[in-house]
N, C-alpha and C positions, 0 to 999 in steps of 0.2 A: 368048203371054201378056205377054211383056216389052213388045212394041210397044203393046199395048192399055193396059198400065199407064202407059207414058210418054205416050201419047195423052191419057189421062184427066188426068194431071198438067199437061200443056201446056194443055189446055182450061181447067182450073181457074185456071191462071196467067193465061191470056188474059182470063178473066172477072174477074180481080182478086180471086179468092177465096183463092188461096194466093200468098204472096209469095216464099218461098224453100223449096227442098228440098235438104237436105244428106244425103249418103249415105256410109256407111262399111262396110267388110267387116272385121269383127273375129272372130278365131278361127273363120273359115269361115262366119260368119253375117252376113247383110246387115241393116243397121239404117239407118233414116232418121229425120230430124227434118223435119217439114213445118210451116211457119208459116202459119197461116190468118188471114185478116183478118175475123174475126167474133167477137163476144163471146158468141154463141149456141152453146153446147156441143151442143145437139141438131142444129143445122144442120151443124156440123162433122162430127159423127158420121155424119149422112146422106151427106155428101160423101165421107167416107172409105169408108163401106160401099159406095158406088157405084163404087169402084175395081174393075175386073175381077179384079185379082190378089187383092184382099180377098174378093170374092164367091166366087172359086174356092178360098178358104182357103189360097192360096199364101203370103199375108202375114197376120199378125195385127196388131193395133194397140192402143195405149193413149193415151187423151186426157189431156193435162195443160193446165190453164189457167195462162197465164203473164202476167206484167205486166212492163213496162219502166220505165225512168226517164222522167220528163216530157221531151219533146222528142226522144227516141230514135226513129229511123226506120230502116227497111231499104230501101235503094235498089237 
């Protein structure tokens, strides 16, 4: 499952749909923040739901719309 999960994330990154994935393990729980390059919440939800680990209910998710300061970029 882990390999399929990472394969999905690497594919999204290669397509320019996800910019950064941060992960942490706090109190025995794995948590991630994934920054998507889309203002379309429905598209992002579709992409996240397409993750094999989400499909298998190994991971759950919450979508948050974020904004940055003008000129900010993630490289």
